[in-house]
C-alpha positions in Angstrom: -0.1 -0.2 0.0 2.9 2.3 1.1 4.4 1.9 -2.5 1.4 2.8 -4.5 0.7 6.0 -2.5 4.4 6.9 -2.8 4.1 6.2 -6.9 0.7 8.7 -6.7 2.2 11.4 -5.0 5.4 11.3 -7.2 3.2 11.2 -10.2 1.5 14.5 -8.6 5.0 16.1 -8.5 5.5 15.4 -12.2 2.1 16.6 -13.2 2.9 19.8 -11.5 6.5 20.2 -13.0 5.1 20.0 -16.4 2.1 22.4 -15.7 4.7 25.1 -14.6 7.4 24.5 -17.1 5.7 23.6 -20.1 2.2 25.4 -19.6 0.9 22.0 -20.0 -3.0 21.3 -19.3 -3.6 19.7 -15.9 -6.6 17.8 -17.0 -4.9 16.2 -20.2 -1.5 15.3 -18.2 -3.6 13.6 -15.3 -5.6 11.8 -18.0 -2.4 10.6 -19.7 -0.9 9.5 -16.2 -3.8 7.6 -15.2 -4.0 5.8 -18.5 -0.2 5.3 -18.7 0.0 3.8 -15.1 -3.3 2.1 -15.3 -4.3 3.3 -11.9 -7.0 1.8 -9.8 -10.1 4.0 -9.2 -8.7 4.8 -5.6 -5.3 5.7 -6.7 -7.0 7.7 -9.8 -8.9 9.8 -7.2 -6.1 10.3 -4.9 -3.8 11.5 -7.8 -6.7 13.8 -9.1 -7.4 15.3 -5.6 -3.9 16.0 -5.1 -2.9 17.6 -8.5 -6.1 19.7 -8.8 -6.1 20.3 -5.0 -2.7 21.9 -4.9 -3.0 23.6 -8.1 -6.4 25.2 -7.1 -5.0 26.5 -3.8 -1.4 27.3 -5.2 -1.1 30.7 -3.7 -2.7 30.0 -0.3 -0.1 27.0 -0.2 2.9 29.4 -1.0 1.7 31.9 1.7 1.6 29.2 4.0 5.2 28.0 3.0 6.8 31.2 2.8 7.9 31.5 6.3 9.4 28.1 6.5 11.4 28.1 3.4 14.3 30.3 3.9 15.8 30.2 0.5 13.0 29.9 -1.7 14.6 31.3 -5.1 17.5 28.3 -4.9 15.0 25.5 -4.0 14.4 23.3 -6.9 11.1 23.4 -8.4 10.4 19.7 -7.8 11.2 19.9 -4.4 8.8 22.9 -3.7 6.1 21.0 -5.5 6.7 18.1 -3.2 6.3 20.9 -0.2 3.2 22.0 -2.0 1.6 18.7 -2.2 2.3 17.4 1.4 1.1 20.7 2.8 -2.1 20.2 0.9 -2.9 17.0 2.3 -1.6 18.2 5.6 -4.3 21.4 5.5 -7.1 20.1 3.5 -7.2 16.1 3.7 -8.4 14.7 6.7 -7.9 10.8 5.9 -4.0 10.6 6.0 -2.1 11.4 9.1 0.5 13.8 9.1 3.0 11.6 9.9 2.5 9.1 7.1 2.5 12.4 4.6 5.6 13.4 6.2 7.3 10.2 5.6 5.9 9.7 2.0 7.4 13.2 1.2 10.7 12.4 2.7 10.8 9.0 0.6 10.2 11.0 -2.2 12.9 13.6 -1.5 15.8 10.7 -0.9 14.6 8.9 -4.5 14.8 12.0 -6.7 17.4 14.2 -4.7 20.0 13.6 -2.0 20.4 13.5 1.7 20.4 17.4 2.4 17.2 17.7 0.3 15.2 14.9 2.4 16.3 16.7 5.9 15.1 20.2 4.4 11.7 18.5 3.4 11.7 16.7 6.7 12.4 20.0 8.5 9.8 22.0 6.7 6.9 19.9 7.1 7.8 19.2 10.7 8.0 22.5 11.9 4.7 23.2 10.2 3.2 20.5 12.1 4.5 21.8 15.5 3.9 25.7 14.5 0.9 25.6 12.3 0.4 27.7 9.7 0.1 31.7 9.7 -3.4 32.9 9.5 -4.8 34.6 6.5 -6.1 37.4 8.8 -2.8 38.7 9.1 -3.2 40.0 5.4 -4.7 43.6 5.9 -6.0 44.5 2.6 -9.2 43.0 1.8 -8.4 42.5 -1.9 -5.3 40.7 -1.4 -6.7 38.4 1.3 -9.1 37.6 -0.9 -7.0 36.8 -3.8 -4.6 34.7 -1.6 -7.3 33.0 0.5 -8.7 31.7 -2.8 -5.8 31.3 -4.6 -6.6 33.9 -7.6 -4.4 36.4 -8.9 -5.0 40.1 -7.5 -5.1 41.3 -10.8 -7.9 39.3 -11.4 -9.8 39.8 -8.3 -9.4 43.7 -8.7 -11.0 43.1 -12.5 -13.8 41.0 -11.3 -14.6 43.4 -8.3 -14.7 46.5 -11.1 -17.0 44.5 -13.1 -19.4 42.7 -10.6 -18.7 44.0 -7.1 -17.1 42.0 -3.9 -20.0 40.0 -3.2 -20.2 38.5 -6.6 -16.6 38.3 -7.2 -16.0 36.6 -3.7 -18.7 33.7 -4.2 -17.2 33.0 -7.8 -13.3 32.8 -6.3 -14.9 30.4 -3.3 -16.9 28.3 -5.7 -13.8 27.9 -8.3 -11.9 25.9 -5.4 -14.8 23.1 -5.8 -14.7 20.1 -7.8 -17.6 20.3 -10.6 -20.1 17.2 -11.3 -19.7 15.4 -14.3 -22.6 15.9 -16.6 -23.6 14.3 -20.0 -26.1 15.3 -22.4 -28.4 12.5 -23.6 -28.3 11.5 -27.3 -32.3 11.8 -27.7 -31.7 10.4 -31.5 -31.0 6.9 -29.7 -32.4 6.9 -26.3 -34.6 8.8 -23.6 -33.1 10.6 -20.6 -35.5 8.0 -18.4 -34.0 5.1 -20.0 -30.4 6.3 -19.9 -30.8 7.0 -16.2 -32.1 3.4 -15.7 -29.3 1.8 -18.0 -26.4 3.9 -16.0 -27.9 3.0 -12.5 -27.8 -0.8 -13.7 -24.1 -0.4 -14.3 -23.5 0.8 -11.3 -23.4 4.7 -11.6 -24.8 7.0 -9.3 -26.8 9.5 -11.4 -29.4 12.1 -11.5 -31.5 13.9 -14.0 -30.5 17.5 -14.3 -32.8 20.2 -13.0 -31.7 22.8 -15.7 -31.3 21.2 -18.8 -33.8 18.4 -20.2 -31.4 16.4 -21.7 -28.6 16.6 -19.2 -27.7 13.9 -16.7 -25.3 14.6 -13.7 -23.1 11.9 -12.4 -22.8 11.6 -9.0 -20.4 8.5 -8.7 -18.2 7.2 -11.4 -17.0 8.4 -14.7 -19.3 7.7 -17.3 -16.9 7.9 -20.0 -16.3 4.3 -19.0 -19.8 3.1 -19.4 -21.2 0.8 -22.0 -23.8 3.4 -22.8 -21.2 6.1 -23.7 -19.5 3.3 -25.8 -22.6 3.1 -27.5 -23.3 6.8 -28.3 -26.0 7.5 -26.0 -24.6 10.3 -24.4 -21.8 13.0 -24.5 -19.9 14.5 -21.8 -21.0 18.4 -21.7 -21.3 20.7 -18.9 -25.1 22.1 -18.4 -24.0 25.6 -19.4 -22.5 24.5 -22.6 -25.8 22.8 -23.5 -27.7 26.1 -23.5 -25.8 27.1 -26.8 -27.8 25.0 -28.9 -31.1 25.9 -27.2 -30.1 29.5 -27.9 -29.5 28.5 -31.5 -32.3 27.0 -31.7 -31.6 25.2 -35.0 -34.3 22.9 -36.2 -35.4 20.5 -38.9 -33.8 21.1 -42.0 -31.4 24.3 -41.1 -28.3 24.6 -42.5 -25.9 25.6 -39.6 -22.4 27.2 -39.5 -20.3 26.2 -36.3 -17.4 28.3 -37.0 -15.0 27.2 -34.1 -16.3 23.8 -33.8 -13.5 21.6 -31.8 -13.9 19.5 -30.1 -17.3 18.9 -31.0 -19.6 19.0 -28.1 -22.0 21.9 -29.2 -21.8 20.9 -32.8 -23.1 17.3 -32.0 -25.7 18.9 -30.1 -27.2 20.9 -32.8 -27.0 17.8 -35.1 -28.8 15.8 -32.9 -31.8 18.5 -33.0 -31.7 18.3 -36.6 -33.9 16.1 -39.1 -32.6 16.9 -42.6 -30.5 19.8 -41.9 -26.9 19.9 -41.5 -23.8 21.2 -39.4 -20.9 22.8 -41.2 -18.3 22.2 -38.6 -14.9 24.4 -38.7 -11.6 24.1 -36.9 -8.3 25.5 -37.3 -6.5 22.4 -36.3 -6.6 19.2 -38.0 -6.3 17.0 -34.8 -9.2 18.8 -33.4 -11.3 18.3 -36.2 -10.7 14.5 -36.3 -12.1 15.0 -32.3 -15.3 16.4 -33.8 -15.4 13.3 -36.8 -14.7 10.7 -34.0 -18.0 11.9 -31.7 -20.3 12.3 -34.6 -19.1 8.7 -35.7 -19.5 7.5 -32.0 -23.1 9.2 -32.0 -24.3 8.0 -35.2 -24.6 11.5 -36.3 -24.3 11.7 -40.3 -25.1 15.3 -41.0 -22.0 16.8 -39.6 -19.3 18.1 -42.4 -16.0 19.3 -41.2 -13.4 21.3 -42.5 -10.0 22.5 -41.4 -9.8 26.2 -41.9 -9.3 29.4 -40.1 -12.9 30.7 -39.7 -11.7 34.5 -40.2 -11.4 33.5 -43.7 -14.8 31.8 -43.9 -16.2 34.2 -46.4 -13.7 32.3 -49.0 -15.0 28.8 -48.1 -19.0 29.6 -48.2 -21.3 31.8 -50.1 -22.9 34.9 -48.8 -26.4 34.3 -47.0 -25.9 30.3 -46.8 -26.8 29.5 -43.6 -29.7 29.7 -41.6 -28.1 29.7 -38.1 -24.3 30.3 -37.2 -22.7 29.7 -34.0 -19.3 31.3 -33.1 -18.5 29.5 -29.8 -15.3 31.9 -29.8 -11.7 31.4 -28.5 -11.8 32.8 -25.1 -9.8 33.1 -21.7 -11.9 30.4 -20.1 -12.4 32.1 -17.0 -15.3 30.5 -16.3 -13.8 26.8 -16.3 -11.3 27.6 -13.8 -13.0 24.4 -11.6 -12.0 21.8 -14.6 -8.8 23.5 -15.5 -7.3 25.1 -12.5 -4.1 26.1 -14.1 -5.6 28.8 -16.1 -5.8 31.6 -13.6 -2.1 31.5 -13.2 -1.2 31.8 -17.1 -3.7 34.3 -18.5 -3.1 37.9 -18.3 -4.9 41.1 -19.0 -3.3 41.5 -22.5 -4.7 38.2 -23.2 -7.9 39.3 -22.6 -7.6 42.0 -25.3 -6.0 39.9 -27.7 -8.7 37.4 -27.7 -11.6 40.1 -27.8 -9.7 41.2 -30.8 -10.0 37.8 -32.8 -13.8 37.4 -31.3 -14.3 40.4 -33.2 -13.0 39.0 -36.4 -15.0 36.1 -36.2 -18.0 37.6 -35.8 -17.3 40.4 -38.8 -16.2 37.3 -41.1 -19.2 35.3 -40.4 -21.8 38.0 -40.5 -22.3 38.1 -44.4 -22.8 34.3 -44.5 -26.3 34.5 -42.6 -29.5 34.5 -44.1 -32.0 37.5 -43.8 -34.0 36.5 -40.7 -31.4 34.1 -39.4 -29.7 33.9 -36.2 -26.0 34.4 -35.2 -25.4 33.2 -31.6 -21.8 34.2 -30.0 -20.8 32.5 -26.9 -18.0 32.0 -24.6 -16.9 29.9 -21.5 -15.7 33.2 -19.8 -17.0 35.8 -17.3 -15.0 38.7 -18.3 -17.1 41.6 -19.9 -14.1 42.6 -22.1 -14.9 39.4 -24.4 -18.6 39.1 -23.5 -21.0 42.0 -23.3 -18.6 44.3 -24.9 -17.7 42.4 -27.8 -21.6 41.5 -28.4 -22.3 45.4 -28.0 -19.7 46.4 -30.5 -21.0 43.8 -33.3 -24.1 45.4 -33.2 -22.6 48.9 -33.6 -20.6 47.9 -36.3 -23.5 45.9 -38.1 -26.7 47.8 -38.6 -28.0 45.1 -40.6 -28.4 42.9 -37.3 -30.4 43.6 -34.2 -30.8 41.8 -30.7 -32.6 38.6 -30.9 -35.6 39.3 -28.6 -36.7 35.7 -28.7 -33.6 34.6 -27.0 -34.9 34.2 -23.7 -37.8 32.2 -24.4 -36.0 29.7 -26.4 -33.8 28.9 -23.3 -34.8 26.3 -20.4 -36.9 27.9 -18.0 -34.6 27.4 -15.1 -32.2 29.8 -16.9 -34.5 32.4 -18.3 -34.1 34.7 -15.2 -30.6 34.9 -15.8 -31.1 36.8 -19.3 -30.6 40.6 -19.2 -30.5 42.7 -22.0 -31.0 39.7 -24.6 -27.6 38.3 -23.0 -27.0 35.5 -20.9 -24.3 35.5 -18.1 -23.8 32.5 -16.4 -21.4 32.4 -13.1 -20.1 29.1 -11.8 -22.4 29.9 -8.5 -25.5 30.1 -10.3 -26.3 26.9 -11.1 -23.2 24.9 -9.9 -21.9 24.8 -13.8 -19.5 26.3 -15.7 -19.3 30.1 -16.2 -20.5 31.0 -19.7 -21.9 33.6 -21.8 -24.3 33.7 -24.8 -25.8 36.4 -26.8 -27.6 36.1 -30.1 -28.4 38.6 -32.9 -30.9 38.4 -35.7 -30.2 39.6 -39.4 -33.1 42.3 -40.4 -35.0 41.3 -43.3 -34.6 44.0 -46.2 
């Protein structure tokens, strides 16, 4: 048992090292490590908990470690990450006693380093065990205290407070420290939600119907990707907020739809499932991502998706003007609404990134607009909560395009549980609103001449 736990903690250090040095995505690295080392359910859960938890709380852990690590600049990064994961377990996990955590850390330090390193690790952790960590109340500035207590960069906390106020910002920062539920979308072309709940329950999963989205199921225990129902194409892993996009778009029957930033295909396949004789033209910039869309479409049994590898800013070179009934621009964004799934995002994004992304989002909207038929609908969405990328991009689009107007029917197309969040024909969901991803949706209608 000791050897397995030791290996899990070493893997956690490896993941943290790669995230910091290579700016790798923690969720992709974790999946890779789990598959490569064929971890059991218990070890899988421990690795995920330690890795995500340490990344989520990195700034808080560093605040706690600072008085105990004398020479931070000259401490090897893997050693500091070992201290972080050990302290995370000591502070936030109850199941493993401190002496076992310290023992494991010292053993890893011996294996990866030398006696001096293992002595230092032992000394730091035992000092913390004896003295305890310093209180966060020592931080007098309220904004700085919120930033460190919830491990969000201070510039971001200040930005959110300016946009949304202290209370909403504090709620968002707190929920970003929690693990999200896995949610799946039922492929209603193949099976009903009630029938899929029954099958998954028989397979041993603990699931419940979503109270927000009529085709969604929440998983309370297990990973539904490993179910037979997933293999058979009965469902797609997708957050409830993301599922709202297809409702907002409202494509039905024989509509011709353009999904201009389509990978990995969650929204593409959702739209396709709602059509009868219509078709989705799905575009993405990268060939390997377009292959993901094809793979999902095949698993789900969808034959009404046509994929293209292209830059959607050049979309007018590929399609004729006014050729689509519906267009979706689910734009590249800062991803600040999905921090619970990708906690490393908050440490890598900057104000300049947001400004650059807003510029790209603008270009994508301008390129797609001429391809929409008169009376057609264009939906713009992101998985962020920043006004620069959301409301301001949407408002500026209408100013530049007098042939478009606000879609006054957006609210009624959305599920009843989210209709109250629509303001000025735009939907901004915060993570704390529905316990789902932070998400933004706006809809525009092309005027008929």
